[in-house]
N, C-alpha and C positions, 0 to 999 in steps of 0.2 A: 504493500500500500504506500509506504513512504517513497519508494522509487517512482511509482506512478505520479504521486503528488509533485515530486521534484521535477519530473519531465514536463508535466503540464504547466507548472509555474514558470519554468524556464522558457518553454515555448511561447508563453504569453508575454514575457517581459524581457528576455535576454536579447540584447542588440550588440553585435560585434562587427567591427569594420575591417577586421583583418583575421587571417587564419591563426590558430593557436593549437598547440597540442592540448588534448583534453585534460591532461593532468598538470598543466602549467598554470601559474598564477602570475600574470604578466604586469599587473598594475594595481594601484590602490583600489580595493574592493573587488578585485578579480575580473574575469572575462566580462567585457561590456561595462564594468564599473558599477554594477548593480548590487553587489554583495551576495551573489549566488554561486554555489559550487555544485558540480555534478558528482562529487565524491561520495562514496558509500563506505560503510564499515568504520565510521569515525567514532572515537571514544566520546562518551558523555560525561565522564568523570575522571579525575586524575589526582595524584598525590605522590609524595616521595615513595618510590617503589611500585607505583601503579600507573601504567600507561605513559610514563615519561621515558622516551628512548634516549634522549640526551638533553643537556642544557649547557650552553657555552657562554662564558663571559664575553661581553662586547665592550671594547674600550670606549671611553668617553660617554657622551650622552646624546641620544637622538630618539625622537618619537616617530620617525618614518616607519611605515609598515614594510615588511619584507616582500620581495617578489621572488618567484621560483621559476626557473627554466632549465631544462636539461639536467636535472639533478643537482643544480647549484642554487644557493640562496644568496640574494644580493640585497644590501641595505646600506644606509649612510649613517654617519656619526660625526660628532664634533668633539675633539679632544682638546682640553685646555692646555696651553703651552706656557703659562706664566703664573705668578703668584699674586697678581693684582686682584682687587675685589671683583672686577669684571675682566677676566683674563682674555688674552688673545686666544684664538681657536684654530686648530688644524681641522679643516673640513675634508672628510675622507669618505671613500667608498670601500666596501668590503665584500668578499665572496667567501661563502662557506660551503662545504660539502654537505648536501642535504641528508645523506645517509649517516654520517658520523659526527657532524657539527664542527669538524676541523676547519679552521680559517685557512683558505687557500692563498688569498692575497688581501692586503690592506694598504691602500694607496691614498696619499694626500693629493687633493685636487686644487684646493684654494687655501689661502690663509686669511683669517679675519682679524683685524686690528683689535687691540684691547679697548674696553670702554663701551661696548655695545650691550644694551639691555634687551631682554626678552621678557614676555609675560611669565609669571611664576609657573604656569602650567605648560609653557612652550619650551622648545629647545632651539639650538642653532642648526639642527638637522631634522626638521619635521616634515619636509616634502618627501613623499615616497618615490623610489625609482620607478622606471617603466622600461619594458623590454619589447622589442619588435620580433623576438625569437632569435635574433642574431646579436644585436648590440644593446647595451644598457645605457639609459639616459638618466642623469641625476641633476637635481636643481637645488640650489641653496639661496633662492631669492636673489636679491641684488648682489650677493657675493659671488655668484657665478653659476653657470650651467655647463655640463660636460657630457660627452659621449665616449663610451669605452667599449672595446671588444670584450667578449666574455672572459678572456684570459687576463684582463686588466690593462691591456694596452690602451693608452689614451688616443682617441681619434681626433677630437677637437675640444677646446675649452673656449668659453666666451664670458665676458662680464659686461656686455653691452646693455643689459636690461636694467635701467636705472630708474628708481623711484624711492620715495622716502618711506621705509618700512616703519610700522608701528607694532610693537610687541613681537618683532621677529618675522620669520617667514612661515608659510604653512601649506598653501595650495600645491597640489602635485600636477605634473604635466599629463597630457594625453597625446596619442599618436593617431594621425590620419594620413594614409598614403605615405608620402615622403616628408611629412611635416610633424614637428614637435610643437604642440600648442599649449600656451600657458595663460593664466590670468595674472595680471600684475596690478594690484590695487594698493596704492600707497596714500599717504596723507596729502601729497602734492599732485599726483597724477594717477589716472586709472585707465588701463587699457588691456586688451587681449592681443597676443602676439603669436606668430608662427615662425619657427626657425626651420631652416632646411636640414633634414636629418643627415645628409652626407657632409655638410660643411659647418653648420651652426649659424649661417648667415640669416638675417631677417628676411623672410619672404613677404610678410604683410604685418601691419600693426594697425589696430582699430581702437582709437580713443573712444571712451564711453560717451563723451559729450554731455556729461552731467556736472552739476556743481553741488555734490552732497556736502552736508555739514561735516560729516566724518567719512572720508573716502576710503579708509583702509578696510580690506576684506581678505579672506584666505581660502576662497572656494576653488575646488577642483572642477574644471568643466566636464561636460558629459556629451558624448556623441550618440545621436539617435537617428533612426530612419523615419522620415515623415514624407508621405505622399511620394514614396519612391526615391527620395533624395536624403542625403545625410545632412543633419544640422548639428551645429555646435551650440550647446546650451551653456551660456556663460553668465554666472550670477556675480553681482557685485553690490556695492552700496547703492541703495535707492532703486535698483532695477535689475531685472534678468533679461538677457537678450538671446534671441535665436540668430546665429550667424552662419554664413557659408564657411565651412572649414577650409575651402580652397582659396578664397579671396579675403575673408574677414568681413565681407559685405553684410550689413544688417538686414535680416528678414523680418523680424518682429521684436517687440519689447513689451514688457509689463512692468509698470512702475509700482514701487512701494515706498513712498516718501518716508524717510526717517530710519530705514533699516540700514545697519552698518555692521562691520566685523562679521560678515557672513562666512560661516565655516562649513555647514553641512553640504555635502555633494548632492545635487539633484538626483532624483531617480525617475524612471519612465515606465509607464504601463497603461493599458487601456486608452491609448492615444493621448495620454496626459503626462505632463511633466509636473513633478511634485517638488516645490521649491520652498525652503525655509528662508525667512527674510532677515534673520540676525537680531542683534541687540537693538533697542532695549526691550521692546515688546515684540517677541517673535510671533509671526503668523505663518502658517503653512498654506500655500496657494496651490490649487490643482488647476493647471492651465491646459486647455484643449489646444493642441499644437496644429493639427491638420487645418489648413486654410488660413492660418494666422499670417497676416501681412500688416506691417506698420505698427502703430501703437494700439495694442489690443487689450489694454488694461480694463476697459469697460465692457468688452464683448467676449473674451475668451477665458476668463476666470470662472471655472465651473463651480467651485466651492472653496470655502476657507475654513481653517481650524485655528482657534485662538487660544485654546487652553493646553498647557503643558507641551508646547512645541519646543523641540530641542534647539539649543544654541550651538551645540557642537556635534553630537552624533548624527550621522546621515539617516534618512528614512530607509525603510525596507518594504518592498512590495512582494507579497507572497500570494499568488492567485488573485482573488478578489479583495484581499485585505491589505491594508497599509499599517505598518507598525512603526511607532515613534517612541524613542526612549529620551525622556527629558533629562537635562543635566542633573537634576535632583532626584532621579530614580523613579519616575512615574512612567510605566509602560502603557501605551494607548494602542488599542487595535480598533481601526475604523474601516468602514466600507470604502474601498478605493475609488468606487464610481460615484458615490453620493456624499461621502464625508461623514455619514452617520456613525457615531461612536458605538462600537459593539461592547467594549469593556475597557476598564482601566485597572492597573494593579501597581501597588507600591512595592518596588523591589528592594529598597534599602541601598544606601551608598550613593556615590556620585558617579557620573558617567561622561566619558569623552570619546571613547572608541565607538565605531559604527558596528551595528549588529550584522550578523551573517546568517544566511539560510543555506544549510547543507545537510544531506542525508535525511531530509524530511523534518529537520528540526531547526530552531532558531537559537543561535549562540549569542549571548549578550555579555559584555565584559565591563566590569566596573573599574574605576580608578584605583580601587583598593586591591586589585589583583584577583577579584572573584569573577568566575564565569558562571552564568546562569543559563541552563539549557531548558527550553520550553518546547512544547508541542504546539504548532500553529493550529488555530481553530476558533470555534465560536465562544470558547471560554478559556480562562487562563488555566494552563496545566503545566506545572513545573516538573521536570524530569530529574534534574540533578544540579548541585552546586559544587564548585571546586575553587581552591585559592592557591596561587603560586607564591604568596607571601611577599610580593613586591608590587610597587605601583605599576599600573599598565595603562598607557594612553594610546599606544599604537593599535591599529585594527588587525584582525586575523589575516593570515594567508593560509590557503589550503591546497595541498598537492600530495600525490602519491599516498593517498589514504591517511594523511597526517595533517594535524593542525600545527602551524608555526606561530608561536606567540612571543612577542617581544615585551619583556618587562624592563624595569629600570636599568638593570645591570646584565641581564641574561637574554639569550634567545633559546626558546624551548622547542623541541619536537615532541608533540603529544600524539600518541598513536596507540590503538588497541593492541595489547600484547598478543592477542590471537592473530591479528593480521601481520604483526612483526614476525612472529614465529613462522607463519606461512611463507613469508618472503625469504 
């Protein structure tokens, strides 16, 4: 039954613009960026000695989520290089063997000068890598963007993307054909930009053309298929845009005056894009995308939700349901088509990471290191809870029948001992 639910949900919501191996996890939130996995046989509970294949110390600090391709795990980190109160940082990329956890290579890509502040819950390496199956792309906000071969060879580096960051960097890149696309939303200027994958040169740059009171945001864009064409959904302060990923040309926009510091990545399902509008009073907008042209604020917002909308965790669509985890631990399940709330549940704890649907279950991770596994459906049904004993802000990666979880100091491979023995 779970396998059937998984396939039906993915058929309804999964959008991918490039080929990928079924067991690889190539970007933040996995294939299509929607937080879905086709994996089966995953563990629902773990502890010391139970379903922990390995745990590997990771140098420095970073809240980027891992990506996995070809049996290798890639992630970024920032390592302090001085004794100052706000020390200089070595901005690095790492590769680990997915089977053993052994670090294959650890390479410095950029150096960041001392004196830079980030939000207390942020890091200097919070943008997740992305992989096209061959090369790895990493982004450190205004401090630099780079492309590497999977063996660690640096193909190119650039630090042309300049804006005034607030609280550090956060949004991750996406890939479309031969373009690496990013949101760059600072206090001074806000734009989306596409870099050429082979060279790192700017192909197009689209200014948002707004004058928000607070321009900074940290949202990862999303690629969706609409009316047979791919659109780039790019959220920022005060508005979300549908852009052509090829040229950056604006197709449509929806305004939400006063929304800023937008973090949750949009999701897509039922011909609607679900967007969270950020601080101070978050609203979830369900936007009908087919036929949207120009400013569609008054015509294409199908419904809104105003209670317990997340500031940081991304939404999750599973079949006809939309799941939202608020930062203060309220889980809401609502009808994805109408917005009618089916149920709410207080989970306890605080939340930053985005939930994941895999093996017919929903995995939810708190900042305190606790994972809560639930059964999707018409009522709240909890399956298990586990805790790794460290802070967890990064979202899950899933590959090879295993969950890869990044905590404050460690990277974990969590896998059912039964499937491990079978391998």
